[in-house]
C-alpha positions in Angstrom: 0.0 0.0 0.0 1.3 3.4 -0.8 1.9 5.6 2.2 -0.8 8.2 2.6 -2.9 6.9 -0.2 -5.7 5.9 2.1 -6.5 2.8 0.0 -6.0 -0.8 0.7 -4.5 -3.0 -2.0 -6.2 -6.1 -3.5 -3.3 -8.4 -2.4 -4.1 -8.0 1.3 -7.9 -7.6 1.4 -9.2 -6.1 4.6 -11.6 -8.6 6.1 -13.6 -8.7 9.3 -11.6 -10.6 11.9 -8.2 -9.6 10.4 -5.6 -8.2 12.8 -4.4 -4.9 11.3 -1.9 -2.1 12.1 -2.6 1.5 11.2 -0.7 4.8 11.4 -3.2 7.6 11.0 -2.6 11.0 9.4 -2.0 12.3 13.0 0.7 9.6 13.5 -1.5 7.7 15.9 -0.7 4.0 15.9 -3.6 1.6 16.2 -3.4 -2.2 16.2 -6.4 -4.5 16.6 -9.0 -6.7 15.1 -11.5 -5.5 12.5 -15.0 -5.7 13.9 -16.8 -4.2 10.9 -15.9 -2.4 7.7 -18.0 -0.2 5.3 -16.4 -0.3 1.9 -18.4 2.8 0.7 -17.1 5.2 3.4 -13.9 3.3 4.0 -14.7 3.4 7.7 -13.9 0.5 10.0 -14.2 -0.3 13.7 -11.1 -1.8 15.3 -11.2 -3.7 18.6 -8.0 -3.6 20.6 -7.0 -4.4 24.2 -7.3 -1.5 26.5 -4.4 -2.6 28.6 -6.0 -1.2 31.7 -8.3 -4.1 32.6 -8.6 -7.7 31.6 -11.7 -8.4 29.4 -12.1 -4.7 28.5 -11.5 -3.5 24.9 -11.1 -0.2 23.2 -12.9 0.4 20.0 -11.5 2.9 17.5 -13.1 4.0 14.3 -10.6 4.5 11.5 -11.3 6.1 8.1 -8.9 4.5 5.6 -8.9 7.7 3.6 -6.9 9.3 6.5 -4.5 6.4 7.1 -0.8 6.8 6.3 -0.1 3.1 6.7 -2.3 0.0 6.8 -0.8 -3.4 7.3 -2.8 -6.7 7.6 -0.8 -8.6 10.3 -3.0 -11.7 10.4 -5.8 -13.0 8.3 -9.0 -14.1 10.2 -8.6 -17.4 11.9 -12.0 -18.6 10.8 -14.2 -17.5 8.0 -16.8 -14.9 9.2 -20.0 -14.5 7.3 -19.9 -11.8 4.8 -23.0 -9.5 4.6 -23.9 -11.0 1.3 -24.1 -14.5 3.0 -26.6 -13.4 5.6 -30.1 -14.9 5.3 -32.4 -12.7 3.2 -35.4 -11.1 4.8 -38.8 -12.4 3.8 -40.2 -9.1 2.7 -43.7 -10.5 2.2 -43.7 -11.7 5.8 -42.5 -8.3 7.0 -45.3 -6.6 5.0 -47.9 -9.0 6.4 -46.8 -8.3 10.0 -46.9 -4.6 9.4 -50.4 -4.8 7.9 -51.6 -6.9 10.9 -50.1 -4.3 13.3 -51.9 -1.5 11.5 -55.2 -3.4 11.4 -54.9 -4.2 15.1 -54.2 -0.5 16.0 -57.1 0.7 13.9 -59.4 -1.9 15.5 -58.3 -0.7 19.0 -58.9 2.9 18.1 -62.3 2.1 16.6 -63.3 0.4 19.9 -62.5 3.7 21.6 -59.2 2.6 23.2 -57.0 5.7 23.7 -53.5 6.2 22.3 -52.3 6.1 26.0 -53.9 2.7 26.5 -52.4 1.4 23.3 -48.9 2.7 24.2 -49.1 1.2 27.7 -50.2 -2.1 26.2 -47.2 -2.0 23.8 -44.9 -1.3 26.8 -46.3 -4.2 28.8 -46.1 -6.7 25.9 -42.4 -6.1 25.6 -41.9 -8.3 28.7 -45.3 -9.7 29.7 -48.1 -11.6 28.0 -51.0 -9.3 27.7 -54.5 -9.5 26.2 -57.4 -7.1 25.6 -60.9 -7.7 26.8 -63.0 -4.8 25.4 -61.1 -1.7 26.7 -59.4 -3.5 29.6 -55.7 -4.8 29.5 -55.3 -8.2 31.1 -51.7 -9.0 32.3 -50.5 -11.6 34.8 -53.8 -11.7 36.7 -54.1 -7.9 36.8 -56.7 -5.8 35.0 -55.9 -2.2 33.9 -59.0 -0.2 33.1 -59.2 3.1 31.3 -57.7 5.7 31.7 -54.8 3.2 32.3 -53.2 4.7 35.3 -51.7 3.1 38.4 -55.0 3.6 40.3 -56.8 1.7 37.6 -54.8 -1.5 38.2 -56.6 -4.2 40.1 -56.3 -7.9 40.8 -58.7 -10.4 39.2 -58.3 -13.2 41.8 -56.5 -12.2 45.0 -53.6 -14.5 46.1 -49.9 -14.0 47.0 -48.8 -14.4 43.4 -51.2 -11.8 42.0 -50.4 -9.4 44.8 -46.7 -9.6 43.7 -47.8 -9.2 40.1 -49.9 -6.2 40.9 -47.0 -4.4 42.6 -44.7 -5.2 39.7 -47.1 -4.1 37.1 -47.8 -0.8 39.0 -44.1 -0.1 38.8 -44.1 -0.7 35.1 -47.1 1.6 34.6 -45.4 4.4 36.7 -42.2 4.0 34.7 -44.1 4.0 31.4 -45.7 7.4 32.2 -42.5 8.9 33.6 -40.7 7.8 30.3 -43.6 9.3 28.3 -43.3 12.6 30.2 -39.5 12.7 29.6 -40.0 11.9 25.9 -38.2 8.5 26.0 
């Protein structure tokens, strides 16, 4: 590779998993393993030992256009999947899931469920199995009625397990509304 050219040669192709050595245009020396590489922008992420603590790594982003020297010290020990080798997405299935989600949301809105109720339901379904019964959210033996606030949470069948569930779900509801207020 020509010094300062910022290009890598075809004889030593840069591949994910390779160990490389760089000297940047600022004379900074970086050595480590290539984690990812974007051929369009010539940007790569290099993982190297931080030296300060065991099991901790530094990650440097290097633009090959600003590298004085690039040397491939070691080829990858095992073949890593190239992006082209990844399983293709089933676009039809993605579109179908999107259409189902839109249809479900419209149905909920037509039944008079508020946007707040729908958002809380989505938050709860990230970690818990939930169902709708009319306008009421059912989750882990707890019912949440409109307007879907902490004070609207109640137990269906009181027992020690549902009491624990009620307290847990109330915490999730509180956190949901705090996150909504903070714009998260």
